[in-house]
VMD Tcl script that draws the C-alpha trace (Angstrom):
set ca {
  {8.52 -65.11 -0.01}
  {8.72 -65.29 3.73}
  {8.49 -61.54 4.31}
  {5.46 -61.10 2.06}
  {3.09 -61.81 4.90}
  {-0.07 -59.82 5.59}
  {1.44 -58.02 8.60}
  {4.21 -56.54 6.43}
  {1.76 -55.23 3.86}
  {-0.50 -53.99 6.66}
  {2.31 -52.04 8.36}
  {3.41 -50.49 5.06}
  {-0.18 -49.57 4.21}
  {-0.87 -48.12 7.67}
  {2.33 -46.05 7.48}
  {1.34 -44.66 4.08}
  {-2.17 -43.95 5.36}
  {-0.86 -42.24 8.49}
  {1.46 -40.10 6.37}
  {-1.49 -38.59 4.49}
  {-4.03 -38.79 7.30}
  {-2.06 -36.68 9.78}
  {-1.58 -33.92 7.22}
  {-5.11 -33.98 5.81}
  {-6.68 -33.87 9.32}
  {-4.64 -30.86 10.46}
  {-4.22 -28.76 7.31}
  {-7.87 -27.71 6.75}
  {-8.11 -26.64 10.40}
  {-4.92 -24.55 10.62}
  {-6.60 -21.11 10.59}
  {-8.93 -22.21 13.42}
  {-6.10 -23.75 15.42}
  {-4.05 -20.54 15.02}
  {-6.96 -18.20 15.81}
  {-5.83 -17.48 19.39}
  {-2.23 -16.82 18.28}
  {-2.50 -14.97 14.96}
  {-4.91 -14.24 12.13}
  {-2.55 -13.07 9.40}
  {-1.84 -14.92 6.18}
  {1.93 -14.59 6.40}
  {2.22 -16.69 9.54}
  {-0.22 -19.26 8.16}
  {1.73 -19.47 4.90}
  {5.06 -19.86 6.68}
  {3.65 -22.54 8.97}
  {2.16 -24.40 5.99}
  {5.42 -24.14 4.08}
  {7.72 -25.11 6.96}
  {6.68 -28.78 6.76}
  {7.54 -28.92 3.04}
  {10.84 -27.10 3.64}
  {11.99 -29.68 6.19}
  {10.80 -32.51 3.96}
  {12.64 -31.03 0.97}
  {15.87 -30.77 2.94}
  {15.84 -34.19 4.60}
  {14.03 -36.63 2.28}
  {17.20 -37.52 0.28}
  {19.00 -38.33 3.54}
  {16.09 -40.42 4.85}
  {16.10 -42.51 1.66}
  {19.87 -43.02 1.82}
  {19.70 -44.04 5.49}
  {17.10 -46.70 4.70}
  {19.39 -48.17 2.02}
  {22.30 -48.19 4.46}
  {20.76 -49.23 7.79}
  {17.52 -50.94 6.79}
  {13.87 -50.02 6.45}
  {12.56 -50.79 9.94}
  {14.79 -48.42 11.96}
  {14.20 -45.58 9.50}
  {10.43 -46.07 9.41}
  {10.40 -46.32 13.20}
  {12.35 -43.05 13.46}
  {10.08 -41.30 10.95}
  {6.83 -42.41 12.60}
  {8.23 -41.51 16.02}
  {8.96 -38.06 14.61}
  {5.34 -37.80 13.48}
  {4.17 -38.75 16.97}
  {6.46 -36.12 18.52}
  {5.55 -33.41 15.99}
  {1.80 -33.98 16.11}
  {1.89 -34.42 19.88}
  {3.74 -31.13 20.38}
  {1.34 -29.39 18.00}
  {-1.70 -30.81 19.82}
  {-0.27 -29.87 23.23}
  {0.53 -26.32 22.10}
  {-2.94 -25.57 20.71}
  {-4.59 -27.16 23.77}
  {-2.90 -24.91 26.35}
  {-4.52 -21.63 27.39}
  {-1.39 -19.53 27.04}
  {-3.13 -16.33 28.13}
  {-3.57 -17.85 31.59}
  {0.21 -18.24 31.98}
  {1.65 -14.87 33.10}
  {5.13 -15.33 31.66}
  {3.85 -16.70 28.32}
  {0.82 -14.52 27.63}
  {1.34 -12.42 24.52}
  {4.72 -13.99 23.82}
  {5.94 -15.80 20.69}
  {6.38 -19.08 22.58}
  {3.23 -20.81 21.25}
  {3.99 -19.96 17.61}
  {7.62 -21.00 18.06}
  {6.49 -24.38 19.40}
  {4.07 -24.79 16.49}
  {6.86 -24.15 13.98}
  {9.14 -26.61 15.79}
  {6.35 -29.20 15.71}
  {5.83 -28.75 11.96}
  {9.56 -28.91 11.27}
  {9.92 -32.11 13.31}
  {7.03 -33.65 11.39}
  {8.61 -32.53 8.10}
  {12.09 -33.82 8.93}
  {10.59 -37.23 9.68}
  {8.36 -37.06 6.60}
  {10.23 -39.80 4.75}
  {7.69 -42.40 5.82}
  {6.02 -42.62 2.41}
  {9.27 -43.20 0.51}
  {10.53 -45.79 3.00}
  {7.19 -47.61 3.18}
  {7.21 -47.73 -0.62}
  {10.70 -49.25 -0.45}
  {9.31 -51.95 1.88}
  {6.69 -52.83 -0.73}
  {9.42 -53.03 -3.39}
  {11.55 -55.26 -1.13}
  {8.83 -57.85 -0.57}
  {7.31 -57.90 -4.07}
  {8.79 -59.63 -7.10}
  {9.15 -57.36 -10.15}
  {6.07 -58.77 -11.89}
  {3.88 -57.97 -8.84}
  {5.31 -54.58 -7.95}
  {2.72 -52.57 -9.88}
  {-0.04 -54.27 -7.89}
  {1.82 -53.70 -4.60}
  {2.39 -50.03 -5.44}
  {-1.34 -49.72 -5.98}
  {-1.53 -49.72 -2.17}
  {0.19 -46.32 -2.23}
  {-2.61 -44.75 -4.26}
  {-5.28 -46.45 -2.15}
  {-3.67 -45.26 1.11}
  {-3.19 -41.70 -0.12}
  {-6.72 -41.49 -1.52}
  {-8.21 -42.92 1.68}
  {-6.13 -40.50 3.75}
  {-7.32 -37.49 1.77}
  {-10.94 -38.62 2.27}
  {-10.84 -39.75 5.91}
  {-8.68 -36.85 7.14}
  {-11.06 -33.98 6.29}
  {-14.08 -36.12 7.26}
  {-12.69 -36.86 10.72}
  {-11.36 -33.33 11.12}
  {-14.72 -31.81 10.21}
  {-16.72 -34.05 12.52}
  {-14.43 -33.66 15.54}
  {-13.76 -30.00 14.81}
  {-17.43 -29.24 15.38}
  {-17.00 -30.49 18.97}
  {-13.56 -29.02 19.70}
  {-11.04 -27.83 17.12}
  {-8.12 -29.44 18.97}
  {-9.65 -32.94 18.99}
  {-8.63 -33.75 15.37}
  {-4.98 -32.97 16.15}
  {-5.09 -35.23 19.21}
  {-6.60 -37.97 17.05}
  {-3.82 -37.56 14.47}
  {-1.20 -37.94 17.23}
  {-2.95 -41.06 18.60}
  {-3.11 -42.66 15.14}
  {0.61 -41.97 14.66}
  {1.34 -43.56 18.06}
  {-0.65 -46.68 17.10}
  {1.25 -46.77 13.80}
  {4.57 -46.63 15.67}
  {3.59 -49.44 18.05}
  {2.51 -51.72 15.19}
  {5.68 -50.99 13.20}
  {7.87 -51.83 16.22}
  {5.97 -55.07 16.93}
  {4.90 -56.40 13.53}
  {7.17 -55.03 10.81}
  {10.15 -57.25 9.96}
  {13.32 -55.91 8.36}
  {12.83 -56.29 4.61}
  {16.18 -54.97 3.39}
  {18.82 -57.70 3.90}
  {22.29 -56.78 5.12}
  {23.96 -58.07 1.94}
  {21.88 -55.66 -0.16}
  {22.75 -52.55 1.83}
  {24.95 -49.84 0.37}
  {27.16 -47.14 1.81}
  {25.89 -43.62 2.29}
  {26.54 -41.43 -0.74}
  {28.78 -38.41 -0.57}
  {27.39 -35.40 1.25}
  {27.14 -33.43 -2.00}
  {24.87 -36.08 -3.50}
  {22.44 -35.72 -0.58}
  {21.99 -31.99 -1.06}
  {18.55 -31.42 -2.60}
  {19.63 -28.29 -4.49}
  {22.35 -30.20 -6.32}
  {19.75 -32.76 -7.40}
  {17.56 -29.97 -8.78}
  {20.53 -28.43 -10.60}
  {21.03 -31.73 -12.42}
  {17.47 -31.92 -13.68}
  {17.43 -28.30 -14.84}
  {20.71 -28.96 -16.63}
  {18.95 -31.48 -18.89}
  {17.58 -29.57 -21.92}
  {15.17 -32.42 -22.69}
  {13.07 -31.78 -19.58}
  {14.11 -28.35 -18.31}
  {11.00 -26.60 -19.56}
  {8.56 -29.23 -18.27}
  {10.32 -29.40 -14.90}
  {10.00 -25.63 -14.55}
  {6.29 -26.04 -15.33}
  {6.05 -28.78 -12.67}
  {7.68 -26.53 -10.05}
  {5.50 -23.52 -10.88}
  {2.35 -25.63 -10.80}
  {2.99 -26.80 -7.25}
  {4.09 -23.33 -6.18}
  {0.78 -21.92 -7.45}
  {-1.44 -24.74 -6.22}
  {0.05 -25.02 -2.73}
  {0.10 -21.24 -2.47}
  {-3.59 -20.58 -2.87}
  {-4.65 -23.76 -1.05}
  {-2.57 -22.65 1.98}
  {-4.81 -19.59 2.45}
  {-8.00 -21.23 1.19}
  {-9.49 -22.04 4.60}
  {-8.45 -18.65 6.01}
  {-10.32 -17.08 3.08}
  {-13.41 -19.22 3.77}
  {-13.26 -18.25 7.44}
  {-12.83 -14.52 6.97}
  {-14.83 -13.94 3.77}
  {-17.80 -16.23 4.45}
  {-17.67 -16.88 8.19}
  {-17.24 -20.64 7.70}
  {-16.41 -22.87 10.66}
  {-14.24 -26.02 10.80}
  {-17.06 -28.28 9.56}
  {-17.66 -26.52 6.24}
  {-13.94 -25.90 5.66}
  {-13.10 -29.58 6.19}
  {-16.05 -30.61 4.00}
  {-14.55 -28.63 1.12}
  {-11.32 -30.62 1.44}
  {-13.35 -33.82 1.67}
  {-14.78 -33.01 -1.77}
  {-11.23 -32.51 -3.04}
  {-10.18 -35.92 -1.66}
  {-13.13 -37.78 -3.17}
  {-12.86 -36.16 -6.62}
  {-9.07 -36.49 -6.84}
  {-9.24 -40.16 -5.81}
  {-11.88 -40.93 -8.45}
  {-9.91 -39.13 -11.17}
  {-6.50 -40.63 -10.37}
  {-7.82 -44.00 -9.29}
  {-10.25 -44.80 -12.08}
  {-10.48 -42.20 -14.83}
  {-6.91 -41.24 -15.65}
  {-6.07 -44.42 -17.58}
  {-9.01 -44.30 -20.04}
  {-8.65 -40.52 -20.41}
  {-4.95 -40.79 -21.31}
  {-5.74 -43.42 -23.94}
  {-8.43 -41.20 -25.41}
  {-6.79 -37.75 -25.28}
  {-3.08 -38.18 -24.44}
  {-1.03 -36.63 -21.63}
  {-0.35 -33.32 -23.38}
  {-4.00 -32.43 -23.96}
  {-5.01 -33.64 -20.51}
  {-2.29 -31.51 -18.88}
  {-3.54 -28.39 -20.66}
  {-7.16 -29.30 -19.95}
  {-6.37 -29.91 -16.29}
  {-4.62 -26.53 -16.03}
  {-7.71 -24.93 -17.54}
  {-9.89 -26.59 -14.90}
  {-7.66 -25.39 -12.05}
  {-7.77 -21.84 -13.43}
  {-11.58 -22.04 -13.69}
  {-11.77 -23.26 -10.08}
  {-9.69 -20.31 -8.88}
  {-11.87 -17.88 -10.83}
  {-15.02 -19.34 -9.32}
  {-13.68 -18.91 -5.79}
  {-13.00 -15.22 -6.39}
  {-16.57 -14.78 -7.68}
  {-18.25 -16.41 -4.67}
  {-20.39 -14.22 -2.44}
  {-21.58 -14.89 1.10}
  {-25.11 -15.55 -0.21}
  {-24.03 -18.31 -2.63}
  {-20.71 -19.36 -1.09}
  {-21.48 -23.01 -0.39}
  {-22.71 -23.89 -3.88}
  {-20.01 -21.91 -5.70}
  {-17.11 -22.97 -3.46}
  {-17.96 -26.67 -3.44}
  {-18.27 -26.59 -7.25}
  {-14.98 -24.71 -7.47}
  {-12.99 -27.12 -5.28}
  {-14.42 -30.09 -7.21}
  {-13.20 -28.50 -10.45}
  {-9.82 -27.78 -8.81}
  {-9.52 -31.41 -7.73}
  {-10.40 -32.69 -11.21}
  {-7.77 -30.44 -12.75}
  {-5.06 -31.37 -10.27}
  {-5.89 -35.06 -10.67}
  {-5.17 -34.69 -14.38}
  {-2.15 -32.39 -14.30}
  {0.03 -34.16 -11.75}
  {0.28 -37.66 -13.31}
  {0.19 -36.40 -16.90}
  {2.97 -33.85 -16.38}
  {5.11 -36.55 -14.74}
  {4.46 -38.77 -17.74}
  {5.44 -36.02 -20.18}
  {8.78 -35.65 -18.38}
  {9.29 -39.41 -18.52}
  {8.55 -39.57 -22.26}
  {11.19 -36.93 -23.01}
  {13.95 -39.11 -21.56}
  {15.68 -42.27 -22.59}
  {15.92 -45.08 -20.05}
  {19.27 -43.92 -18.67}
  {17.89 -40.56 -17.56}
  {14.64 -41.69 -16.00}
  {15.70 -42.30 -12.41}
  {17.49 -39.03 -11.70}
  {14.94 -36.79 -13.39}
  {11.81 -38.45 -12.04}
  {13.33 -38.66 -8.57}
  {14.01 -34.93 -8.70}
  {10.34 -34.19 -9.43}
  {9.55 -34.91 -5.78}
  {12.16 -32.33 -4.83}
  {10.58 -29.83 -7.22}
  {7.17 -30.54 -5.71}
  {8.50 -29.96 -2.19}
  {10.31 -26.79 -3.28}
  {7.13 -25.37 -4.78}
  {5.19 -26.44 -1.70}
  {7.36 -24.44 0.70}
  {7.80 -21.34 -1.50}
  {4.15 -21.02 -2.57}
  {2.41 -20.72 0.84}
  {4.54 -17.88 2.31}
  {4.27 -15.92 -0.96}
  {0.49 -16.42 -1.01}
  {0.22 -15.48 2.66}
  {2.16 -12.27 2.11}
  {-0.07 -11.41 -0.88}
  {-3.17 -12.15 1.21}
  {-2.12 -9.63 3.87}
  {-0.75 -6.89 1.64}
  {-2.70 -7.08 -1.65}
  {-6.09 -8.37 -0.55}
  {-7.90 -11.61 0.19}
  {-8.39 -12.69 -3.41}
  {-4.84 -11.83 -4.53}
  {-3.40 -15.35 -3.91}
  {-5.95 -16.77 -6.36}
  {-5.11 -14.18 -9.03}
  {-1.41 -14.83 -8.43}
  {-2.09 -18.55 -8.81}
  {-4.01 -17.96 -12.03}
  {-1.07 -15.98 -13.44}
  {1.41 -18.72 -12.56}
  {-0.86 -21.42 -13.98}
  {-1.17 -19.47 -17.22}
  {2.64 -19.48 -17.36}
  {2.65 -23.24 -16.76}
  {0.21 -23.70 -19.64}
  {2.48 -21.67 -21.94}
  {5.50 -23.77 -20.95}
  {3.63 -27.01 -21.61}
  {1.97 -25.81 -24.83}
  {5.21 -24.49 -26.28}
  {6.91 -27.84 -26.55}
  {10.67 -28.09 -26.07}
  {13.47 -26.30 -27.92}
  {14.74 -28.28 -30.88}
  {12.02 -30.90 -30.60}
  {8.76 -31.56 -32.33}
  {5.58 -30.28 -30.75}
  {4.24 -32.73 -28.17}
  {0.80 -32.63 -29.79}
  {-0.49 -36.22 -29.90}
  {-0.74 -37.88 -33.25}
  {-4.12 -38.50 -34.76}
  {-5.78 -41.50 -33.27}
  {-3.68 -41.47 -30.11}
}
mol new
graphics top color blue
foreach p $ca { graphics top sphere $p radius 0.5 }
foreach p [lrange $ca 0 end-1] q [lrange $ca 1 end] { graphics top cylinder $p $q radius 0.2 }
display resetview
């Protein structure tokens, strides 16, 4: 195939890598970047959730636009949005606003930071469109191998992002954000120069009706299916809990233990390494040995244990306890996410797969923008450890939903020997 040349794969891979890298560089450093503007959990939670909110609202439209107008213009727009969003964020945190008489003490810096995150979220359809490029250039029998690039790029992004952020953050906390913006700019230049259009004109389709692009209507469909309603609720609550307590995690490390950017980023580096190992190499053999249902419940137990450990950490033993805790959290999440998706898939016949599984991304985004503000509010009003206890409560509810099976169906307990 003419389009299956190395430059096409390289551009798709770099776009997927940039999608994860920009987020994983900036996220662990948010409390340090916001230190001169605010120190409360509510603002941090809202800022963390704003990206997911914009992504939730616009991802269906981004996907439809790529089917209608082609992959290259949509990817170019999305990466340009990342450059603009990250660039505005980097510029805002680099300026000494207190030295500007008319801006000192105003809400201008925080407003610009929210605008930057929303821009980055609106243009966050890069991963879906880059995945569509891989599907365009790969015959059906080679698609699984091509899609393996997605996992490699995401895993590498989750490892390199905290590593680079931690190293540069020790020098100057704004340097990692500048690096993220530069990487996005390089990504944009390479996409404009090297990426061909992979979606031929004859294969393009008209934009769907406006109602079909509304993310809430897509979620209503999946919750209207009794076969997967319970598991989809569990999926939503899991990401609400997980993204909630992780949004305030670094703020907790900073205020409870006096950690700086290096240690905070190192904790997320552990998460990236462990999650990549679990999802990249261990998940297949573990599913064959134990089945998705048991692994989902076991993974939830690990996440709960990780949260408990964090609440028990003291300043004198923080490093050992916290690094153990985040490793356990990463192991649990690496098990829950793919196994819960698989459980949803197994409850459906072939005709219902596309709509339901596609809506899981919407559920993940919805949980990701609701969880952080709720956790931030709890952090400020109920105490520093309250987001972790709230997360534990939600995760216990998720475990009950998964363990209870589905109404009118047999228990999902694996058969002997499975």
